C-alpha positions in Angstrom: 0.4 -0.2 -0.2 1.0 3.7 -0.4 2.4 4.8 2.6 3.5 8.3 3.9 7.4 8.9 5.1 8.4 11.8 7.6 9.7 13.9 4.4 6.3 13.5 2.9 4.3 14.5 6.1 6.0 17.8 6.2 5.0 18.2 2.4 2.1 17.0 2.5 -0.2 16.5 5.9 -3.5 15.7 6.5 -4.5 16.0 2.7 -1.8 13.9 1.5 -3.0 10.9 4.1 -6.9 11.3 2.8 -5.8 11.4 -0.6 -3.6 7.8 -0.4 -6.2 6.2 1.8 -8.7 6.6 -1.2 -6.2 5.6 -3.7 -5.2 2.3 -1.2 -9.1 1.8 -1.4 -9.4 1.5 -4.8 -6.3 -0.6 -5.1 -7.8 -3.0 -3.1 -10.9 -2.8 -5.0 -9.0 -3.7 -8.1 -7.2 -6.8 -6.1 -10.3 -8.2 -5.1 -11.2 -8.8 -8.8 -8.4 -11.2 -9.8 -9.4 -14.9 -11.0 -6.2 -17.4 -10.9 -7.6 -19.5 -13.8 -10.2 -19.5 -16.6 -11.0 -23.1 -18.1 -11.7 -22.9 -21.9 -12.1 -25.6 -24.9 -9.3 -27.4 -26.0 -10.4 -26.9 -29.6 -12.5 -23.6 -29.7 -14.9 -22.5 -32.0 -15.3 -19.0 -33.5 -19.1 -19.6 -33.9 -19.3 -20.4 -30.5 -20.4 -17.1 -28.3 -19.0 -18.4 -25.2 -15.6 -19.0 -26.9 -15.5 -15.3 -27.8 -16.7 -14.6 -24.3 -14.0 -16.2 -23.0 -11.3 -14.6 -25.7 -12.7 -11.1 -24.2 -12.5 -12.3 -20.7 -8.3 -13.0 -21.1 -8.1 -9.9 -22.2 -9.5 -8.1 -19.2 -8.0 -10.1 -16.5 -4.2 -9.8 -18.3 -4.7 -6.0 -18.3 -5.9 -6.1 -14.6 -2.7 -7.9 -13.9 -0.8 -5.2 -16.0 -2.2 -2.3 -14.1 -1.7 -4.5 -10.5 1.9 -4.8 -11.4 2.3 -1.3 -12.1 0.5 -0.4 -9.2 2.6 -2.6 -7.0 5.9 -1.0 -8.4 4.4 2.3 -8.1 3.9 1.7 -4.1 7.6 0.2 -3.9 8.9 3.5 -5.5 6.4 6.1 -3.8 7.5 4.4 -0.4 11.2 4.6 -0.9 10.8 8.0 -2.1 11.9 7.6 -5.9 9.0 9.6 -7.2 10.4 10.3 -10.5 9.8 6.3 -11.6 7.0 6.3 -9.6 5.4 9.0 -12.1 6.9 7.1 -14.9 4.7 4.0 -14.1 1.7 6.3 -13.4 1.5 7.6 -16.9 2.0 4.1 -18.0 -0.8 3.0 -15.8 -3.3 6.0 -17.5 -2.4 4.5 -21.1 -3.5 0.9 -20.3 -7.0 1.9 -18.4 -7.3 4.4 -21.6 -7.1 1.3 -23.8 -9.7 -0.6 -22.0 -11.8 2.6 -22.7 -10.8 2.4 -26.9 -11.5 -1.7 -26.6 -14.7 -1.3 -24.5 -16.2 1.3 -26.7 -15.6 -0.5 -29.8 -16.9 -3.9 -28.7 -20.0 -1.9 -27.1 -20.4 -1.0 -30.7 -20.2 -4.3 -32.3 -22.3 -5.7 -30.2 -25.2 -3.2 -30.4 -25.1 -3.5 -34.4 -25.2 -7.1 -33.7 -22.2 -7.6 -35.8 -20.6 -10.9 -34.2 -17.9 -11.4 -37.3 -16.4 -7.7 -36.6 -16.5 -8.4 -32.9 -14.6 -11.6 -32.9 -12.2 -10.2 -35.2 -11.9 -7.2 -33.5 -10.9 -9.1 -30.5 -8.6 -11.3 -32.1 -6.7 -9.1 -34.4 -6.5 -6.4 -31.9 -6.6 -7.4 -28.1 -4.5 -11.0 -28.5 -2.9 -9.5 -31.3 -3.6 -12.5 -33.9 -2.3 -10.7 -37.5 -4.1 -12.0 -40.2 -2.8 -11.1 -44.0 -5.8 -12.6 -45.4 -8.0 -9.7 -44.4 -10.8 -9.2 -46.6 -11.5 -5.2 -47.2 -14.3 -5.0 -45.4 -12.3 -5.7 -42.5 -9.3 -3.7 -43.7 -10.1 -1.3 -41.0 -9.7 -3.7 -38.1 -6.1 -5.0 -39.3 -3.7 -5.2 -36.8 -2.0 -1.7 -36.3 -0.6 0.4 -33.7 -3.1 2.1 -31.6 -3.2 5.7 -31.6 -2.8 6.1 -27.6 -4.2 9.7 -27.7 -7.6 8.7 -29.1 -7.7 6.3 -26.2 -6.6 9.2 -23.8 -9.2 11.4 -25.1 -12.2 8.6 -24.6 -11.0 8.4 -20.8 -11.5 12.2 -20.5 -14.9 11.5 -21.1 -14.9 9.2 -18.3 -12.9 11.3 -16.0 -12.3 15.2 -16.4 -8.7 16.3 -16.3 -7.4 12.8 -17.6 -6.2 14.1 -20.7 -4.6 17.4 -19.0 -2.9 15.0 -16.9 -1.4 12.9 -19.4 -0.2 15.4 -21.0 1.3 17.3 -18.2 3.0 14.1 -17.2 4.5 13.3 -20.7 6.1 16.8 -20.8 7.4 16.8 -17.7 8.6 12.9 -17.7 9.9 13.2 -21.4 14.1 13.3 -21.5 14.2 16.3 -23.6 12.0 18.4 -21.0 12.7 20.7 -17.9 11.3 18.1 -15.7 15.0 16.1 -15.9 16.9 19.1 -15.1 14.3 19.6 -12.1 14.2 16.3 -10.8 18.1 15.8 -10.7 19.9 19.1 -10.1 19.3 21.9 -7.5 21.0 25.2 -7.7 22.7 26.4 -4.3 24.2 30.0 -3.8 26.7 29.8 -1.2 27.8 33.5 -0.4 28.8 34.7 -4.1 28.9 31.6 -5.5 26.2 29.5 -7.5 26.6 25.6 -7.2 24.5 23.2 -8.8 24.1 19.9 -7.0 23.6 16.5 -8.8 20.6 14.4 -7.4 20.4 10.7 -7.3 16.7 11.1 -7.1 13.6 13.7 -7.1 13.5 16.0 -4.1 10.2 15.1 -2.0 8.2 18.2 -2.6 4.3 18.8 -2.7 4.5 19.3 -6.8 6.4 16.3 -7.1 4.3 13.9 -5.1 1.3 15.6 -6.8 3.1 14.6 -10.2 3.9 11.3 -8.8 0.0 10.5 -7.6 -1.5 11.6 -10.7 -1.5 8.5 -12.7 -2.6 6.5 -9.7 -5.3 9.2 -9.3 -6.7 9.0 -12.9 -6.1 5.6 -14.0 -7.4 3.4 -11.0 -10.8 5.2 -11.3 -11.0 4.7 -15.2 -10.2 1.3 -14.9 -12.8 0.4 -12.4 -15.4 2.1 -14.3 -14.1 -0.1 -17.5 -14.0 -3.4 -15.5 -17.8 -3.0 -14.6 -18.2 -2.2 -18.1 -16.3 -5.4 -19.4 -18.6 -7.6 -16.8 -21.9 -6.1 -18.5 -20.1 -6.7 -22.3 -18.9 -10.0 -21.3 -22.6 -10.8 -20.5 -23.9 -9.3 -23.5 -21.6 -11.4 -25.6 -23.3 -14.8 -24.7 -27.1 -13.2 -24.5 -26.9 -11.3 -27.7 -29.2 -12.5 -30.0 -26.2 -12.8 -33.1 -24.1 -15.4 -35.0 -21.1 -15.7 -37.1 -21.5 -15.9 -40.8 -19.4 -18.2 -42.9 -16.7 -15.6 -43.9 -15.4 -15.6 -40.2 -15.3 -19.3 -40.0 -13.4 -19.1 -43.4 -10.6 -16.6 -41.7 -10.8 -18.6 -38.1 -11.9 -22.2 -38.6 -11.7 -24.4 -35.7 -8.0 -25.8 -36.4 -6.2 -22.8 -38.1 -7.7 -20.2 -36.3 -6.8 -21.5 -33.1 -5.0 -18.6 -31.3 -5.4 -20.6 -27.6 
């Protein structure tokens, strides 16, 4: 859990303690969602809605483990007053949470349209990175490609106001070409008529540095929790929706050649 060191008390006080208590509660909620395993068919069938749901369930649980892994190391760096790497990890966590928003948003669109083929292709080609070279023209927009993370960040902004501004600020501050490098690892000290630049092994514990450090956790975890609840509904909708695969999908993902699990 995130704790408060002596140096942090002097800078943050009760306000910081309250904020950390809230973040720690969010982390507990995330950790409580963990599942150790999922039973899947040895010979999956792309036409089987339960198989598609399993596909999706694997994705969201892997992303859950990823953000928990990031948060765990964020806690370690925070508690040891290594605020700069903690801020970097928070920015990465924001990207992961925003990616969930993007994935869920597209899946919701395909479920609403009862387009099973596109939903399956979306999950297989983007979520589990099954690259296809024989993609028909109607699926060309879903071919495996780099996701524009800013599109996902902007989608997350619609859920939590300030998400995009927080991400932009961290991106600017943490960039190796930015003023953040100079501000984090050096300080200017005037001694008499001399000015000395001291080099630091770690960012000093200040209110601003702590605020930067906690931005990622404060924004990424709530967004992920929102998307996690949405993912439960989407998973149920995959199996309950009256939709079906076409012959075209079976050609792309047959019971034998199309197995990715």
